[in-house]
N, C-alpha and C positions, 0 to 999 in steps of 0.2 A: 521849253514846250514839250520836248520828248520825255524829260523826267516826270513832268506833271502827268503826261498820258500814261506812262508806265505805272506810276503810283495809282492812278485812277483805275486802270485795268486790273491791277492786283487787288485793290479794294473791292471792285465789282465782282471779281471771281470768288473771293473769299466770302463775300456776303451772300452770293447766290449758290455757293458750294460747287456746282458743276455748270459750265457754260460751253456752248458750241462756238466754233470759230466764226460761223456765219452770224451768230448773234453779236459777237464782239465787233465784227466788221460793221454791222448796222448801227450799233450803239455809239461807237467811236468814229464812225464815218471814215474808215481807212480801208486799204486793200487787204486781201488775204496775205499777200507777201509781207506787208508791214506788220500785221498781227502776228504772223509766224516768227518774224525777227524779234518782235517785242516779247513774245512768250519764251523764246530761247533765253533772252536776258533775264526775264522774271523767274524762270525756273532755277536759275543759279542762286537766287535769294533764298530758296528753300521753303517758300510758303505755298507754292502751287506746283502741280506737275501736269505734263501733257498726257492726254489720253486720246484714243482714236476719235478723230473729228472734233476735238475740243480740249478743254483743260479743266482740272478739278483742284479744289483747295486741299492742302494738307494740314491746315491749322484752322481752328474755329474762328468765327468772325471777331470775337472779342480779343483775339490774340494778335491782331494787326499791330505792328510796331507803332509807337506813338509818333515818330517823325513822319511816317507815311500818312497816318490819320490827320496830322496837323496840316499837311499840304493839300488836303481835300476840302473843296468848298470854302475857301478862306473868306470870301466876301459875304457869303450867307452866314457863316459863323460870327463874323464881326457885327453884322446887322442884328443877329439874335442877342449878342452880348450887349449892344447899345440899348436895345429895348428892355432887356433884363435889368440893366443898371437904373433905368427910369423907375423901376419898382422899389428901389432901395432908398430909404429915408435916412437923414442924419440921425446918428445914435443907434442904428440897427446893428444887431449881431447876426451875421449871415453865415450859412454853410455853403462852401463851394465844393461841389462834387468833383471826382476825378473825370477826366475826359478832355478833349480838345475844344469843345464848344463852350463849356462852362468857364474855361480859362479866359475867354474873350470878354467876359463881364468885367474883369478886374481893371482893365485899362480905362474904362469909362467911369471909374469911381473917384477920379482925381479931384473932383470938385465937391465931394461929399465930406462930411465932418463926423468924427467920433465913430467910425465904422470898425467893427471887430470882425475879422475873418477867422472862421473855424474850418479846418480842412485836413484831410489825410492825403491829399494829392501833392506829390513832390513838385510837379509843374506849377501848381497854384501857389505853393509856398515860395518858389523861386520868383514867380511873377509878382506876387503881392509884396515881396521884399523891396521892390523897386520904388514903392510909393510910401512916402513918409507919413501920410495921413491915415494909413491903415494899421490897426493893431492886429497881430497875427497869433493864433493859437494852433499849434500842431498837435494832432491826436496821437502821433507815434504809431508804433507797431513794427511789423516785419515788412521790408520793402518788396513789392511785387513788380518786376520789370514789365510784365504783361499789361498791367493797368497803370504803371507809373505812379503807384500809390502805396501807402502803408496799410496793412491789413492784419487781422488777428483779434483774439479775445481782448487784448489790452486796448485796442482801438475802440472796440464796442464799449468796454467798461469806462473809458474816458468820456464817452458821449453821455453816460448816465448822469454825469454831474453838470452837463451843459444846458443852458437855456438858449434856444435858437429862435429868433424872430422869423427869419425867412430862409428857406433852403432852396438852393438852385441846383437842380438835379439833371444829370445826363442819363442817357440810356442807349443800349444797343439797338433796341426796337421799341416801338410804341404802337399798340393796336387797341381796338375797341374791346376785344375779348380778353386779352392777356394784360392789358395796361402797359406800364413801363417795365421793361424786362432787361435782363443782363445775362451774360454767359458764365460769369465767374461766381461761385457760391459764396466765398468769403466776402467779396466785394458787394454782392447783393445783400448780405446780412448787415453790412455797415449802412448801406443805403436804406434798408428797412428800418434800422434803429433811428436814423436821422428823420425819416418820415414820421415816426411815432413821436418824436420830441419837438418837431418844428411847429410853430404857430401857423405858418403859411408855407405851401409847397409849390414851387414853380418848375415845370418841365421845360428844359431847353433842348430842342431837337430840330435839326434841319429836316427838310421834307424827305430826304432819302431814308430816314429812320421810320417814317410813318407807314403803317401797314405791315411792318416787319415784327417778328416775334423771336425772342431768344428763350433760353431754357428756364430762367428763374424770374418770376414776377416779384417786384418789390414795392410797387405802388399801383393802385387802381386809379383810373382816370377820374372817377367821380370824387376822389379825395384831393384833387388838385385845386389850388387857388388860382393858378395861372398856367396857360399853355402858350409858350413862345416859340415860334417857328419862322421860317423865312418867307413862306408864301401860304396863301389860303389853303387849308386842307380840304379833303373831300367833305361833301355836305353832311355826312353822318357824324363827322367829328365836330363840325360847326353846330349841329343840332344838339349833340351831347353837351357841349360847352354852354349853350343857352339853357338847356334843361337843368344842368347842375350848377348854374351860376359861376362858371369858370371863366376867368378873364382871358380871352383869346387875343393874342398879339401876332401880327405878321406884317410884311411890307405893305405900306399903304393903308394900314388900319390903325 
């Protein structure tokens, strides 16, 4: 329980950049003494630092280590993965983006046949290798620990020869104005190349990502085929999906 809280606090601070102690107490429903003890431990990880009355991030939100991101909202991510898998048909060639939410799709493909996975994500390669029914194509490139993926010009060039039926994309932030966004330029270029080559594009993002914006836009929401999240988004997102004929999936829908 404590480890989960520490990871959640760290992710919250990094995503909000600067947060007061009072806000952390309210969000996580703990006392100031508990928050102060937690912050002392988190500061030793090197991703945040204490300031007067609060705490500030020392790394961008996209640089949160993968093990920490993996531990956040696991039930929501699993739900999103299951719903995304329902969009995959036998014989599909699909792209699995880097990120911890898109990984959850793979475990729900065990009953599918003749599925080919294209990915630059080390985590996705490792997970997909567990299932004998999946064919796997690695894009290669230079490994980036920040995104747990392979990036570079060679990665983008490899995509130029690929035919992708469906792309399942993650994002640092999703907003009406900026669309799907990311903090890392090379990663965003790969995402943009995939979006241009895929017949269908699905956004996989839990509700904590909605309304947030990162520095680089790689896909506008109007270009989506489907928007898969854990709970019903704000009405303006629902309206956009209806207007642009985007398939909206969330719990209970």
